[in-house]
N, C-alpha and C positions, 0 to 999 in steps of 0.2 A: 706857736699858737696851736698847731695840730696835735702836738704831744700833750699839751694841757687840756685840749678838747677831749682827747682819748681818756685822760685821767678822770675828768669830770663825768664822761659818759659811762665808762666801765664801773667806776666806784659808785657813782650816783645811781646807776641802774640796780646794782646789788642792794643798796638801801631801799630803793623804790619797790623792788620785788618783795623785800621783807615786810614793808608797810602794807603792800597790797595783799599779801597772804594773811596777815593779822586781821585786817579790816574785813576782807572777804569771809574769813572763817567766822568772825563774830556776827556778821550780818546773816549768814546762812544758818547759823545755829540759834538764831533768835536772841542774841545778846548784844544788839546794836547800841544799847545804852553805854557800853564800854568803849565805843569808838572814840568818844571824846578823850578818854584816858590814854588811848594810843597816841592821839595827836599831841597831848600834853607831853608825853615821853619823847616824841619826835622833836617837838619844839625845844625841849631842854637839851637834847643831844645836838641839835644844830647850833644852838647857842654856845654849848661847850666847845664844839669844833671850831667855830669862828673865833672864840676867845683864845683857844690854843694857838691858832695861826697868828693872831695878833701878838701873843706873848713871844712867839718865835721871832717875829719881825722886830719887836721892841728890844728883845734881848740882843739880837745881832747888831742893831743900830747903835747901841751904847757900848760896844766893844772896840778895842783898837784894831788896826788892820790885821795884824797877825792873829789876834784872838778871833776876829770875825771869820777869817779863813779856816782856822781850826774848828770853830763851832759849826760852820757850814759844812766842812768836810766830814766831821763825825756824824752830823745829822743826816747827811746824804747816805753814808754807809748804813746807818740805822734804818732809814726809810727804805733803802733797797732790800735789806733783810726782811723788813716787815711786809712789804708789798709782795715779795717773792713767796713768803709763807702764806699770805692770804690767797695768792693766785692758785697755789697747789691745794690749799684747803678747799677753795670753791670747786676746783676740779674734782676733788675726791668726794665732797659732801653735797654737791648740787642736787643730786637725785633724791636724797633723803631730807633736804632742807625743809620742805613744806611740812612733812610729817613731824619733824622735830619741833618746829615752831608751834604747830597746833597742839602738840602734847604739852609744851611749856605754857601755852596760853590757857589751856584747860586748868592747869595747876594754879596759874596766876589768878584766874577768875574765881576759883574756889577760895583763894585767900582774901581777895578784896580789890578795890579800885587801885590802891597804892601799888599793889603787886603788878597790875597790868601796866601802870605808868612806868614802873621800874623795868619791866620786861622790854617794853618798846624803847625806853631810853638806852638800855644796854645793847639791844640789837642794832640800833642805828648809830649809837656813839662809837661802837667798834669800827664801823665803816667810816664814820665821819672823822675821827681822830687820825686814822691811817691816811685818809684822803687829804686832810689838811697838811699833814707832815710831808707827804709825797709831793703835793702841789708846791709847797713852799720851797722844798729843795730843788725841784725841777725848774722853778721860776728864777732861782738865784743866778743862773747862768745868763739870763737875758738882761738883767739889770733892773732899772727903775721903770721901764716902760710898762704900760697898762695892757699890752697885748696878751701876756700869759693869763691875766685875770679874765679878759674878755673870752679867750678860748675856753678857759675852765668853766665860766658861767654858762656859755653856750652848751657845753657838754652836760652840765647839770640840768639845764632847761630841757635838752633833748631826753635825758634820762627820766625826768619827771613826766614829760609828755608820753613816753613809752610806758611808764608805770600806770598812768591813768588809762591808756589804751588797753593794757593787760587787764586791769580791774574791770573795765566795762565790757570785756570780751570782744573788743573791736580789732584786736591784733593777735595773731598767732605766729610765732617764729620758733625755730629750733634753738632753744636757749643753750643747749650743750654746744652746738656749733658756734653760736655767737660768742660764748665765753671762751671757747677754745681759740678762736682767731684773735679776739681782742686781747686775750691773755698772752698770746705769742707776741703781738705788737707791744704790749705793755712790758714784756721782758726786754725788748729792744730799747724802749724808753728808759727802763730801769738801768740798763747797761750804760746809757748815756749819763744818767745821774751818777752812777758809780764812778765813771771816768772823770766827770767833773769834780766829784768829791775827792778823788785821788789828787787831782790838780790843786784843789784848795789846800790839801794837807802838804803838798809840795811848796805852795806859796807861803804857807805858815812855817816852813822849815822843819816840819815833823817827818816828812818823807823826802828822800834825796832825788836828784835828777830833774830839777825843774827846767834846766837848760839843755837836757839831753833829749833831743827830738827824735822820734821815730820817723816822722815825715813832716814836710811843710808844703802844702798844696795851696797856699794863699793866692798864688798867681793864677791857678786853675779854678779854684773855688773861692772867689773873693767873699769875705764875710758880709759885705753889703749887697751882694747879688741876690736875686730872688731865689735861686736854687741853694745858695749858701744859707740864706735865712730859713728856707724850708728845712734843710738838713739840721740846722741848729735848733729850730723850734720843735722838730719832731723827735730827733734822736740825740740832741745835744752834741752834734758833731762839731769838732774843732779842726780847722784847717792846719793848725799847728798842734800836733799831738805828741806828748812825750812818750818815751819807751814804756814807762811804768803805767801810764794811762792806757796805752794800747794792750799791754799784757793783761791788765785788770779786766778790760773789756772782753778780750778773748776768753780768759779763764772763767768769766761769768756766763757769757752768752752760749758758748758751745755745750757745756754740760747741762745748763739749765733748760735750754730749748730742747735738747735731746730727751731729757727726762719728761718735760712737759708734753711734748708731741707724741710720745710713745702711746700705743693703744692702751686703753683702760681695760684690764682683764677682770672678769667677774671672779669672785672667790670660789675655789673648788669645794663642792659640797663634801661633807664628811661621809665616808663609806658606811653603808647600812650595817647594823649588827647582824651577825649570823643567826 
């Protein structure tokens, strides 16, 4: 549940900030009549994201066991790659995001209402589709329980509340610090999704070593215990982990965290001409 809450909070807040920037800029520049168009684009993006999640679920439900495992495994790998790219993109682009969106909005307003709807749709759909895929893959390890959905919706609700607070000026936090630490946690969540995806591919017979265990701590960390459930929900930790799952986890976490947590250096200015 906590892992899915983090997904909803982090990804939802990115979308909420985008919407807040667009609406605030329109209101402050005397073009509030276009706010309705922004909400139309947001609604369309949310609808597309929900439909995408439903398609993923229906597709998996109509496959054989081996095909389900293969589909879930490949989707997990794709989701990890996508969310990793987005984490690093936000780390690099967060400082200039507001100015970039305002420039795009000026151009869209000059074209017309449909362009504003399209801009809002694309800006939110990018986050929404990524979130839908990542949530779906993270929730597969839990099964048919509703707990992942509850955690995800609570994260989205928190993100919306924070977005409203930002818009009204009632909340000021260091967004760089927030995205830095939530990004680091999300990398650990993604590592769990990657490990589970590898296990799915092993179950499907695509990867070998499904019975070759790296460790088995089921007696120490029972899956039904509160701490076992916590580790499973947050990091997709499995008490029975194969060698290939463990290797994939380490090969992803160590370099990705090292690159993500390194200090961001400002570009060196070009030397002045003589």
